[in-house]
TIKE-314910 format. One record per residue (C-alpha): residue in three letters; y, z, x; residue number from 1. Coordinates in Angstrom, 3 decimals, padded with zeros to 6 digits, always signed. Layout:
["ALA"; [Y; Z; X]; NUM],
...
% end
This chain:
["MET"; [+088.814; +087.639; +091.616]; 1],
["MET"; [+087.455; +086.439; +088.315]; 2],
["MET"; [+086.284; +082.850; +088.091]; 3],
["ILE"; [+084.746; +080.867; +085.264]; 4],
["VAL"; [+082.143; +078.235; +086.063]; 5],
["ARG"; [+081.685; +075.723; +083.277]; 6],
["VAL"; [+078.223; +074.185; +083.342]; 7],
["PHE"; [+077.721; +070.788; +081.708]; 8],
["PRO"; [+073.981; +070.217; +081.160]; 9],
["LYS"; [+072.152; +066.996; +081.874]; 10],
["SER"; [+070.406; +067.186; +078.512]; 11],
["ASP"; [+069.942; +070.191; +076.246]; 12],
["LEU"; [+072.448; +073.042; +076.257]; 13],
["ASN"; [+069.855; +075.546; +075.053]; 14],
["ASP"; [+067.631; +074.612; +077.981]; 15],
["SER"; [+070.443; +075.174; +080.503]; 16],
["TRP"; [+071.318; +078.475; +078.862]; 17],
["ASP"; [+067.729; +079.696; +079.151]; 18],
["ARG"; [+067.435; +078.402; +082.724]; 19],
["VAL"; [+070.517; +080.356; +083.777]; 20],
["LEU"; [+069.227; +083.541; +082.126]; 21],
["HIS"; [+065.924; +083.210; +083.999]; 22],
["ASN"; [+067.537; +082.299; +087.335]; 23],
["LEU"; [+070.261; +084.916; +087.662]; 24],
["GLU"; [+069.162; +085.907; +091.170]; 25],
["LYS"; [+069.340; +082.275; +092.271]; 26],
["ILE"; [+072.931; +081.857; +091.047]; 27],
["SER"; [+074.076; +085.183; +092.566]; 28],
["ASN"; [+074.722; +086.423; +096.078]; 29],
["GLU"; [+076.290; +089.455; +097.734]; 30],
["HIS"; [+079.794; +088.051; +097.193]; 31],
["CYS"; [+079.422; +086.521; +093.712]; 32],
["THR"; [+078.181; +088.453; +090.689]; 33],
["PRO"; [+077.704; +086.826; +087.265]; 34],
["LEU"; [+079.288; +089.068; +084.619]; 35],
["TYR"; [+078.485; +087.303; +081.365]; 36],
["LEU"; [+077.633; +083.951; +079.800]; 37],
["SER"; [+079.427; +082.407; +076.838]; 38],
["GLN"; [+079.712; +079.223; +074.836]; 39],
["GLN"; [+082.653; +077.866; +072.869]; 40],
["GLU"; [+082.042; +076.424; +069.452]; 41],
["GLU"; [+081.674; +072.620; +069.383]; 42],
["LYS"; [+081.811; +072.339; +073.191]; 43],
["ASP"; [+079.107; +070.705; +075.317]; 44],
["PHE"; [+079.220; +073.243; +078.149]; 45],
["MET"; [+078.388; +076.880; +078.792]; 46],
["SER"; [+080.516; +079.247; +080.853]; 47],
["ILE"; [+079.495; +081.749; +083.515]; 48],
["MET"; [+082.081; +084.420; +084.298]; 49],
["TYR"; [+081.886; +085.583; +087.925]; 50],
["ASP"; [+083.324; +088.418; +089.943]; 51],
["VAL"; [+084.008; +086.632; +093.244]; 52],
["LYS"; [+084.777; +088.376; +096.526]; 53],
["ASP"; [+084.442; +085.261; +098.725]; 54],
["VAL"; [+085.357; +081.812; +097.370]; 55],
["ASP"; [+083.311; +080.031; +100.025]; 56],
["ALA"; [+080.247; +081.946; +098.856]; 57],
["LEU"; [+080.861; +080.634; +095.333]; 58],
["ALA"; [+081.103; +077.112; +096.735]; 59],
["ASP"; [+077.595; +077.521; +098.134]; 60],
["LEU"; [+076.299; +078.467; +094.688]; 61],
["LEU"; [+078.123; +075.552; +093.071]; 62],
["VAL"; [+076.659; +072.903; +095.356]; 63],
["LYS"; [+073.285; +074.406; +096.274]; 64],
["SER"; [+072.069; +076.691; +093.503]; 65],
["ILE"; [+073.621; +076.130; +090.092]; 66],
["PRO"; [+072.740; +072.402; +089.708]; 67],
["SER"; [+069.011; +073.030; +090.002]; 68],
["ALA"; [+069.003; +076.451; +088.331]; 69],
["ALA"; [+070.902; +075.215; +085.264]; 70],
["ASN"; [+069.839; +071.551; +085.314]; 71],
["SER"; [+073.528; +070.680; +085.249]; 72],
["GLU"; [+075.159; +067.278; +085.412]; 73],
["LYS"; [+078.464; +068.669; +086.639]; 74],
["THR"; [+080.441; +071.911; +086.902]; 75],
["ARG"; [+084.085; +072.847; +086.628]; 76],
["THR"; [+085.727; +076.037; +087.913]; 77],
["ILE"; [+088.617; +078.019; +086.446]; 78],
["THR"; [+090.323; +080.718; +088.490]; 79],
["LEU"; [+091.623; +083.772; +086.650]; 80],
["LEU"; [+094.385; +085.524; +088.581]; 81],
["LYS"; [+095.869; +088.981; +087.955]; 82],
["PRO"; [+093.532; +089.666; +085.018]; 83],
["VAL"; [+094.218; +092.588; +082.712]; 84],
["PHE"; [+091.754; +094.123; +080.242]; 85],
["PHE"; [+092.461; +096.033; +077.047]; 86],
["PRO"; [+090.687; +098.900; +075.291]; 87],
["ALA"; [+089.975; +098.381; +071.595]; 88],
["PRO"; [+091.430; +100.088; +068.516]; 89],
["LYS"; [+089.008; +102.687; +067.162]; 90],
["ASP"; [+089.743; +101.622; +063.590]; 91],
["ARG"; [+088.890; +097.950; +064.200]; 92],
["PRO"; [+086.795; +096.143; +061.539]; 93],
["THR"; [+083.053; +095.988; +062.122]; 94],
["GLN"; [+082.963; +092.209; +061.685]; 95],
["LEU"; [+084.974; +090.475; +064.386]; 96],
["GLU"; [+084.850; +087.031; +065.983]; 97],
["ARG"; [+085.745; +086.291; +069.589]; 98],
["TYR"; [+088.161; +083.525; +070.559]; 99],
["GLN"; [+089.580; +082.000; +073.708]; 100],
["VAL"; [+093.306; +081.303; +073.509]; 101],
["ALA"; [+094.535; +078.853; +076.155]; 102],
["LEU"; [+098.262; +078.434; +076.827]; 103],
["LYS"; [+100.126; +075.663; +078.615]; 104],
["VAL"; [+103.455; +077.021; +079.842]; 105],
["THR"; [+106.374; +075.740; +081.915]; 106],
["SER"; [+106.462; +077.249; +085.402]; 107],
["ASP"; [+109.835; +078.929; +084.960]; 108],
["GLU"; [+108.687; +080.865; +081.890]; 109],
["LEU"; [+105.184; +081.892; +083.011]; 110],
["VAL"; [+106.030; +085.495; +083.870]; 111],
["SER"; [+108.025; +085.957; +080.678]; 112],
["VAL"; [+105.359; +084.429; +078.414]; 113],
["PHE"; [+102.535; +086.379; +080.065]; 114],
["SER"; [+104.425; +089.682; +079.774]; 115],
["HIS"; [+105.363; +088.968; +076.166]; 116],
["THR"; [+101.780; +088.063; +075.259]; 117],
["VAL"; [+100.078; +091.105; +076.773]; 118],
["HIS"; [+102.651; +093.512; +075.319]; 119],
["LEU"; [+102.676; +092.176; +071.769]; 120],
["ASP"; [+102.200; +094.633; +068.929]; 121],
["TYR"; [+098.599; +093.798; +068.059]; 122],
["ALA"; [+096.857; +095.026; +064.927]; 123],
["SER"; [+093.388; +096.544; +064.549]; 124],
["ASP"; [+092.019; +093.313; +063.034]; 125],
["LEU"; [+093.316; +091.080; +065.854]; 126],
["PHE"; [+093.698; +092.154; +069.472]; 127],
["PRO"; [+093.119; +090.930; +073.054]; 128],
["THR"; [+090.224; +091.906; +075.300]; 129],
["TYR"; [+091.562; +090.351; +078.501]; 130],
["ALA"; [+094.311; +088.025; +079.741]; 131],
["ALA"; [+094.934; +086.246; +083.038]; 132],
["TYR"; [+096.857; +083.487; +084.738]; 133],
["SER"; [+094.723; +080.375; +085.104]; 134],
["PHE"; [+096.699; +077.508; +086.720]; 135],
["GLY"; [+094.053; +074.871; +086.010]; 136],
["GLU"; [+093.897; +072.834; +082.842]; 137],
["ASP"; [+095.773; +075.752; +081.274]; 138],
["ASP"; [+098.229; +078.293; +082.635]; 139],
["ILE"; [+097.263; +081.471; +080.771]; 140],
["LEU"; [+093.915; +082.365; +079.207]; 141],
["LEU"; [+093.272; +085.164; +076.735]; 142],
["SER"; [+090.107; +086.460; +075.168]; 143],
["MET"; [+090.846; +087.835; +071.702]; 144],
["LEU"; [+088.976; +089.333; +068.761]; 145],
["SER"; [+089.935; +088.505; +065.202]; 146],
["VAL"; [+088.567; +088.865; +061.695]; 147],
["SER"; [+088.882; +085.106; +061.136]; 148],
["ARG"; [+090.095; +081.794; +062.526]; 149],
["ASP"; [+092.913; +081.651; +059.950]; 150],
["ARG"; [+094.131; +085.110; +060.983]; 151],
["ILE"; [+094.283; +084.346; +064.690]; 152],
["LYS"; [+095.823; +080.890; +064.227]; 153],
["ALA"; [+098.599; +082.303; +062.044]; 154],
["PHE"; [+099.262; +085.097; +064.553]; 155],
["VAL"; [+099.312; +082.730; +067.527]; 156],
["LYS"; [+101.643; +080.290; +065.786]; 157],
["GLU"; [+104.136; +083.001; +064.879]; 158],
["ASN"; [+104.011; +085.156; +067.999]; 159],
["ILE"; [+102.975; +082.936; +070.935]; 160],
["GLU"; [+103.603; +079.260; +070.197]; 161],
["SER"; [+107.192; +080.100; +069.262]; 162],
["GLN"; [+108.012; +081.498; +072.705]; 163],
["LYS"; [+110.329; +079.629; +075.071]; 164],
["GLY"; [+108.358; +077.672; +077.654]; 165],
["VAL"; [+105.108; +077.414; +075.669]; 166],
["LEU"; [+104.062; +073.757; +075.657]; 167],
["GLY"; [+100.828; +074.122; +073.716]; 168],
["VAL"; [+098.162; +076.581; +072.590]; 169],
["ASP"; [+094.469; +075.930; +071.934]; 170],
["VAL"; [+092.319; +078.394; +069.992]; 171],
["ALA"; [+088.525; +078.077; +070.422]; 172],
["ARG"; [+085.866; +080.308; +068.872]; 173],
["ILE"; [+083.220; +081.818; +071.158]; 174],
["ASN"; [+079.985; +081.559; +069.201]; 175],
["THR"; [+077.603; +082.988; +071.805]; 176],
["SER"; [+078.013; +085.684; +074.440]; 177],
["ASN"; [+075.576; +087.507; +076.697]; 178],
["ARG"; [+076.398; +090.149; +079.303]; 179],
["VAL"; [+074.270; +089.706; +082.443]; 180],
["ALA"; [+075.959; +092.211; +084.774]; 181],
["PRO"; [+074.577; +095.775; +084.836]; 182],
["ALA"; [+076.202; +097.768; +082.032]; 183],
["GLU"; [+077.763; +100.431; +084.266]; 184],
["MET"; [+079.100; +097.872; +086.751]; 185],
["TRP"; [+080.695; +095.832; +083.949]; 186],
["LYS"; [+082.191; +098.977; +082.401]; 187],
["LYS"; [+083.777; +100.081; +085.695]; 188],
["TYR"; [+085.009; +096.539; +086.314]; 189],
["ARG"; [+086.879; +096.441; +083.000]; 190],
["GLU"; [+088.238; +099.951; +083.376]; 191],
["SER"; [+089.651; +099.153; +086.842]; 192],
["LYS"; [+091.782; +096.379; +085.335]; 193],
["TYR"; [+093.009; +098.003; +082.116]; 194],
["LEU"; [+096.607; +097.271; +081.178]; 195],
["PHE"; [+096.634; +100.780; +079.749]; 196],
["LYS"; [+094.011; +103.510; +079.671]; 197],
["PRO"; [+092.384; +104.370; +076.341]; 198],
["TYR"; [+094.276; +107.078; +074.491]; 199],
["ASP"; [+094.259; +108.451; +070.962]; 200],
["GLY"; [+093.379; +105.562; +068.648]; 201],
["TYR"; [+091.784; +103.405; +071.396]; 202],
["GLU"; [+088.444; +103.363; +073.179]; 203],
["GLU"; [+086.534; +101.534; +075.908]; 204],
["TYR"; [+084.751; +098.513; +074.410]; 205],
["ASP"; [+082.273; +095.912; +075.649]; 206],
["PHE"; [+083.396; +092.705; +073.947]; 207],
["THR"; [+080.457; +090.752; +075.390]; 208],
["GLU"; [+078.149; +092.508; +072.959]; 209],
["LEU"; [+079.820; +090.608; +070.143]; 210],
["ALA"; [+077.883; +087.628; +068.758]; 211],
["PHE"; [+074.929; +088.322; +071.038]; 212],
["LEU"; [+072.244; +085.649; +070.704]; 213],
["GLU"; [+069.346; +084.475; +072.838]; 214],
["GLY"; [+070.692; +080.971; +073.282]; 215],
["ALA"; [+073.357; +078.450; +072.473]; 216],
["PHE"; [+073.807; +076.572; +069.232]; 217],
["VAL"; [+072.350; +073.084; +069.498]; 218],
["LYS"; [+073.908; +072.233; +066.145]; 219],
["GLU"; [+077.357; +072.582; +067.699]; 220],
["LEU"; [+076.752; +069.656; +070.064]; 221],
["GLY"; [+076.813; +066.913; +067.467]; 222],
% end
């Protein structure tokens, strides 16, 4: 399964980011593979996306390895269930921003809202990269690419917030992303979970290469 580990640093977010990058072996084991790191704009934590084959093995990393490797004050975990990935339109703009879209949904409408969201008619300047059930602070999480914050907010308001059962939607920009899994492994991982296979007009796409930087933005912590 996919799981997100949110790491809240004791002091400097840049320092924790660099520590994680230099201690990948320490925060990995045979059952838990880090896929990529990311940071949301104006948030005081970084996220590590894991492919987890044994939850108990992740628990060992959470209590024994990550605190010292990342110099973290605390961690939070988010489980992503039944994830689906999406290929990208070939005619997409060259300048895109990545966003996390978090939905709170009533239990009786979860299946309907999830199906509606993943099958929307997306355009080449705004489209999803993956979606999954969450069942933590939020009920559905999506990773989306858009040309701007205004574009994605308008789309979400019209096409997602308006759906029956949707209690709230939060849109957060991802300002830093760094793939740490081997390229071929990450490619096969995404392809195994595609909602639909790339066909004419679509292609396989590594969204973690977007906004690649060597560290987090300290300026966003104020």
